[in-house]
C-alpha positions in Angstrom: 117.1 127.9 114.9 113.3 128.3 115.7 112.2 125.2 117.6 109.2 123.3 115.6 106.7 125.0 118.2 107.9 128.4 116.9 108.2 127.4 113.1 104.9 126.5 113.5 103.0 129.6 114.8 104.8 131.8 112.1 103.7 129.6 109.5 99.8 129.6 111.5 100.4 133.5 111.1 101.5 133.7 108.1 98.9 131.8 106.8 96.3 133.2 108.7 97.1 136.7 107.0 97.8 135.8 103.7 94.0 133.4 103.8 92.1 136.4 104.6 93.5 139.2 101.8 92.6 136.2 99.6 89.3 134.8 100.0 87.9 135.9 96.9 90.5 134.8 94.4 91.4 132.0 96.5 87.4 131.0 95.8 88.2 130.9 92.2 91.3 128.6 91.7 89.8 126.5 88.5 89.0 129.5 86.8 92.3 131.2 88.1 94.2 127.6 86.3 92.0 127.4 83.3 92.6 131.6 82.4 96.2 131.0 83.2 96.3 127.9 81.1 98.9 126.6 83.8 99.0 124.9 86.9 101.4 125.7 89.7 102.0 122.9 91.3 104.6 122.6 94.5 106.6 119.5 94.6 110.3 118.7 96.4 113.4 120.0 95.3 114.6 117.2 94.4 113.8 113.4 96.1 114.4 110.2 94.1 111.0 108.4 93.1 108.9 111.3 94.3 110.4 114.3 92.6 113.7 114.1 90.4 115.0 115.3 87.3 115.8 112.9 84.0 118.3 113.0 82.1 116.8 115.2 80.1 116.3 117.9 83.5 112.7 116.7 83.0 110.7 116.5 86.5 109.3 113.1 86.8 108.2 111.5 90.1 105.5 109.3 91.9 104.5 113.7 93.5 105.2 114.7 89.6 102.8 112.5 88.3 99.7 113.7 90.5 100.6 117.0 89.1 100.2 116.0 85.8 97.1 114.1 86.7 95.7 116.7 87.9 96.1 119.3 84.9 95.2 116.6 82.8 91.9 116.9 84.5 91.5 120.6 84.6 93.1 121.8 81.1 93.1 118.1 79.5 97.1 118.5 78.7 99.5 116.6 81.8 102.0 118.8 80.2 100.2 122.0 81.3 102.3 122.3 84.8 104.2 124.9 85.8 106.6 123.2 89.0 107.6 125.2 92.3 110.3 123.7 94.0 109.3 124.2 97.5 111.4 122.7 101.1 110.0 122.4 104.1 110.3 125.5 105.4 108.2 127.7 102.5 105.8 125.4 101.3 102.9 126.1 103.4 103.7 130.1 102.7 103.7 129.1 98.9 100.2 127.5 99.0 98.3 130.1 101.6 100.1 132.5 99.5 98.6 131.7 95.9 102.1 130.9 94.9 101.2 127.6 93.8 97.8 125.8 93.7 97.9 122.4 95.2 101.3 120.9 97.3 102.3 117.7 96.1 105.2 117.3 98.4 105.4 114.3 100.7 103.3 116.2 103.1 102.0 114.7 106.1 98.0 115.3 107.1 98.0 116.0 110.2 95.5 117.8 112.6 97.0 121.3 113.0 97.7 121.9 109.0 93.8 121.0 108.2 92.7 123.4 110.9 94.8 125.9 111.8 96.9 126.6 108.5 94.0 126.4 106.8 94.5 123.6 104.2 92.9 120.7 103.2 94.2 117.9 102.4 93.1 115.6 99.1 93.2 112.5 100.9 96.4 110.3 101.4 98.4 109.1 98.3 100.8 107.3 100.6 101.3 106.0 103.9 104.6 106.1 105.2 105.8 105.6 108.5 109.2 108.1 109.8 112.5 105.7 110.5 116.3 106.0 110.6 119.3 105.0 108.2 122.3 104.0 109.6 125.6 102.8 108.3 126.2 99.2 108.9 129.4 100.0 110.2 128.0 101.0 113.3 126.8 97.4 114.6 124.0 99.6 115.3 120.6 97.1 115.4 118.0 98.9 116.7 116.7 103.0 117.5 117.1 101.9 121.1 120.8 101.4 120.8 120.5 105.4 119.4 121.7 106.9 122.7 124.0 110.2 122.2 124.1 109.7 118.3 124.1 112.6 116.5 120.9 112.8 114.1 120.3 114.9 111.1 116.8 115.9 111.1 115.0 118.5 108.1 113.4 121.5 110.2 110.0 122.4 109.8 108.7 118.7 109.4 106.6 116.8 112.0 109.9 114.6 112.1 111.4 116.9 114.3 108.5 116.2 117.4 108.9 112.9 116.4 112.0 112.4 117.3 111.7 114.1 120.2 109.0 111.9 121.2 111.1 109.2 120.5 113.7 109.6 122.3 112.3 111.0 125.5 109.8 108.4 125.8 113.0 105.7 126.0 115.3 108.1 128.0 117.7 108.1 125.2 120.0 111.3 124.6 120.9 113.2 120.6 122.1 115.3 119.0 120.3 116.9 116.6 122.2 118.0 113.4 119.4 120.5 111.7 119.6 120.6 107.3 117.2 122.5 105.0 116.0 119.2 102.7 116.7 115.8 101.8 119.9 116.4 99.0 122.1 118.4 102.0 120.7 115.6 104.4 122.6 113.4 102.2 125.8 115.4 101.6 125.7 115.7 105.4 125.7 112.4 106.5 128.1 111.2 103.9 129.8 113.7 105.2 129.9 112.5 108.9 128.3 115.3 110.4 125.4 112.5 111.4 125.6 109.1 113.0 122.1 108.8 111.3 119.7 110.2 109.0 115.4 110.2 110.2 113.2 110.7 107.9 109.9 109.2 106.4 111.0 105.5 105.7 110.1 106.5 102.0 112.7 109.7 101.4 115.2 107.1 103.8 114.8 104.4 100.7 115.3 107.4 98.2 118.3 108.5 100.1 120.2 105.2 100.6 119.8 104.6 96.6 121.4 107.7 96.1 124.4 106.6 98.3 127.9 105.4 96.3 127.8 101.5 98.1 124.0 101.4 99.3 124.4 97.6 100.9 126.9 99.6 103.1 124.2 101.0 104.8 120.7 100.2 106.2 117.3 101.4 107.5 116.6 100.4 111.4 113.4 97.9 111.8 112.1 100.9 113.8 108.6 102.7 112.2 107.9 105.6 115.3 105.4 107.5 113.7 102.2 107.3 111.2 102.9 109.7 108.4 99.8 109.7 106.0 101.1 112.0 103.0 99.0 113.6 100.5 98.7 116.9 98.3 97.0 120.0 99.7 95.0 122.8 98.3 93.6 125.6 100.3 90.9 125.7 102.0 87.7 128.3 101.4 87.3 126.4 97.6 85.3 123.7 98.4 84.9 123.1 93.9 89.0 122.9 93.8 89.4 120.6 96.6 86.9 118.3 95.1 88.9 118.4 92.2 91.7 117.7 94.1 90.3 115.0 96.1 88.8 113.3 92.9 91.3 112.8 90.8 93.4 111.2 93.5 89.7 108.7 94.0 90.3 107.9 89.9 93.8 106.7 90.5 92.9 104.8 93.1 89.5 103.3 91.3 90.9 103.1 87.9 93.3 100.4 89.7 90.8 98.6 91.2 88.7 97.9 88.1 91.9 97.1 85.9 91.1 100.4 83.8 95.1 101.3 83.0 97.0 103.6 80.7 96.8 101.7 77.6 93.3 100.4 77.8 91.2 103.2 79.2 90.5 105.6 75.7 89.3 102.3 74.4 87.1 101.3 77.3 86.1 104.8 77.3 84.8 104.5 73.9 82.4 101.0 74.3 80.8 101.2 77.4 81.9 98.5 79.7 79.4 95.8 81.6 80.4 97.7 85.1 78.3 100.7 85.3 80.7 102.5 88.0 84.2 102.1 85.6 81.3 104.0 82.4 80.3 106.6 85.0 84.2 107.3 85.7 85.2 107.5 82.1 82.3 109.7 81.3 80.0 106.9 79.0 77.3 107.3 81.4 76.5 110.1 83.3 77.5 113.2 85.0 80.2 113.5 86.8 82.1 115.7 84.9 79.8 118.3 85.2 79.2 118.3 88.6 83.2 119.1 89.4 82.8 121.5 86.5 84.8 119.6 84.6 84.5 117.9 80.9 83.2 114.6 80.4 86.3 112.4 79.8 88.2 114.1 82.3 89.0 110.9 84.6 89.8 109.7 80.6 92.3 111.9 80.6 94.1 111.7 83.9 94.3 107.7 83.4 95.7 108.6 79.8 98.3 110.7 81.1 99.9 108.4 84.2 98.4 105.4 84.5 96.5 103.9 87.4 97.8 104.2 90.7 99.4 101.1 90.7 101.4 101.7 87.5 102.2 105.0 89.2 103.8 103.6 92.2 105.4 100.5 90.3 107.1 103.0 87.8 108.9 105.7 90.6 108.6 103.6 93.9 108.4 100.0 93.4 111.0 96.6 93.4 111.9 97.4 90.0 113.2 101.0 90.8 116.1 102.1 92.2 113.9 102.5 95.9 112.0 98.8 96.2 109.7 100.0 98.3 107.2 97.5 98.9 103.5 97.5 98.1 102.6 97.3 101.9 99.7 99.6 103.2 99.7 101.0 100.0 98.1 98.2 98.3 94.6 97.8 97.6 92.1 97.1 100.4 91.2 93.9 98.7 95.2 93.2 98.4 95.6 93.3 102.4 96.6 97.2 102.4 94.8 100.4 103.6 93.9 102.4 99.6 90.6 102.7 99.5 88.8 103.9 96.7 85.7 105.8 96.9 82.4 104.9 95.0 82.1 107.3 91.1 78.5 107.8 91.2 
């Protein structure tokens, strides 16, 4: 197995070589997507709440909804998406090579990924942190009681390094059980190949929700890292990265101003008393033109997937199997850290 450092070096080499060879193409992603009539969006191979198939075999989830929002912004149609399943190991290669136009797959924004690997993050769509999933029958109440435990850990993720740092800092030993993706982790954990599964807390909640008896398992209280997750694109195409960033911002701003999937078209037809809402929805100003998009691009985004709060409650919130609280992922005025940028 490659060490995390070796994996990062290999990914950096692939990204550097690939990006140097597609500089011209990379600078015209918007035109390429329009010419193809389809957005190529990299998503998880399967993670409840974030990217999963429904009873009809259709991809859905929180990260999938961002793909649909971006397609609505650019193509005016949220169904014009080709979903490409990528693993933690090949997601960056897929983006750097142009196999996908955007990566929307619970990916942590780090210095190295932003700089050495040559990617641009559109923003943070979900603030997370690494935790531990364990059986209640083991009667462990804290991660500091895990000395000697076998731990399932996804290859090619920040969790590998975080795990090593945490156990070293607390003078603990562990036996790593490397796995490729969340589904393999679930199978390995259920089969007893590892005592503990460590991943982002949201992924652990997703895994727990899919277990046969979820209440027989618990997520330990420790959160050992900061994991700001968000969609990302290749560096070198400022217009495309601007579109990706402001599409995410529209979802946040819409929640702040009470613009919903149900009322957005009515609010767009009749100018509101709020000039910022009017600019966002295209009844005033020319924000769409600045991005090379239609005046109603933001209307299409919100009509397709709703605002950020609607997306969260639909896929991740209290009434879903994951039952995640808003916490940090609430708007700033509601005690969270999500702070929409001005639409002006």
